N, C-alpha and C positions, 0 to 999 in steps of 0.2 A: 328561799321560799320554794323554788323549783325542786330542790333536792328533797324537801320535806314531802312534797306531793308525789314524788317518785318512789319514796320509801314504801316497800310492801306493807309495812305495819300501818302506815297512814292510809293506804289504799283499802286495807281491810277495815280500818275504822270508818272510812267514808262509806264502804259497802254496808257495814253494820248500821250506820246512821240512816242510810236510805231504807234498809229493811225495817228499822225502828219506826221511821216515818210512815211506812206502809201499815205496820201493825197499829200504830197510834191512829192512823186515818181510819182503819176498820173499826177501831174502838169508838172513835168520835162519831162515825157514821151510825154505829149501833146506838150510841147514846142519843143522837139526834132522832133516830127512828123511834126509840123507846120513849123519848120525851113527847113525841107526837101522840103516842098512845097514853102516856101518863097524864096528859093534860085534859083528857076527855072528861067532861063533866057529867055527873049522873043527875039528870033533870028530875028524876023521881026516885024517892028512897025505895020504892017497890020495884025498881028496874032490876032486871037480872044482870048481874055483873060477872064477867069472866076475867080471868087473869092468865097471862102467859109469861114464861121466862123467855123474853125475846133474845137475850144473849145466847142462851142455850140453843134456841131454834136456829139462830144464825150460824152457830158453830157446827151444827149437825146437818145443815142443808147440803145435799150432795153437790150442788152447783158451786159451792164455795171452793172446792178443791180445784175446779177448772179456773176459777178466778185467781186463786193463789198461784197456780202454775203459770197463767198468763202474766200475772204481775211479776213473778220471779223472772220470767223471760224479758219483760219490759225493763226491769231493773238491771238485769245483766246487760242488755243492749245499751241502756243509758250509761252504765258504767264504762263499757267499751268505748262508746261515743265520746264520753267525757275524757277518758284517758287519751284517746287518739287526737281529738281536737285541742285538748288542754296543753299538749306539748308546745304549741306555738303561741299560747296566750300568756299574758302577764297575770298577776294575782287578781287584779280588779276584774279583768275580763273573765277569768275563771270563776270568780264569785258570781258574777252576773249569769254566766252560762249555767252554773250549778243551780242557781235559783230557777232558771228557765226549765231545766230538766226536772226539778222538783215539782214545778207547776204542771208540767206535762204528765208526770207520773201520777200526780193527784187527780188530774182530769181523767186519765185513763182508768184509775181505780174507781172513780165515780161512775164512769161509763160502764164498767164491768159489774159493779155492785148494784146499780139501779134495778136491773131485771131480777136479781136474786131477792132484793128487798121487796119488790112488788109481788113476787111470787109468794113470799112469806106472808105479806099483808093480805093477799087474796085468799090464801089458805086459811088464815085466821078468820077472815070475814065469812068464808064458807062454813067453817065449823061453828062459828058464833051464830050464824043464821039458822043452821040446823038445830042448834040447842036452844034457840029462842033468846039469845043474849043480846041485850041492846047496847051494852058497853063492854069493851075489853080493854084492860089496862095492863101495863107491865107489872109483873110480880114484884119488882123491886120498889114500887111505889105504894104497895098495899101493906097495911099493917095487919089487918084482920079481915077475913071473909073473902068472898068471891069464889067462883067455880073455876078451878085450875084446868084449862084445856090444853096445856102445853104438850102432854103426851099424845093426844089425838092429832094435834096439828103436826107434831113431829112425824108421826106414823104416816099421815097424809102426804107430807113432803117427801118422805123416804119412798113411798109407793108411787109417787108421781101423779097422784090424783088431785 
């Protein structure tokens, strides 16, 4: 078992797995956030409804590059830590330690993403208030209608306003 973990091919697989967990975590976080917008109920049929492509906004926000760079550094550090401490561990200990590192990385990702998501939400609210929209939902949940404010929110995020 130790030989398998020392094999560079397996180390690369573990690294890819950790990176995949990060990407899936971002996606899950995005879905969670868009779900919060998608569940909003329109109390009145005459309410002005806006739509945004939340995933596109998330991918375009300038702060995301900093989050990704920080997470890459965290993943690299965790990989080095795992490789170093894993040398003296048996398979069960390695599995437990690996899970602890995954949890730590997940918490770090949440910590880094929360301000970015709050910034997006605040910008959406600001644009919606300016346009007199009472409800804004994720574009993926809308079949027809709604005022698309994605571009305006994106420009506001890019300009830092």
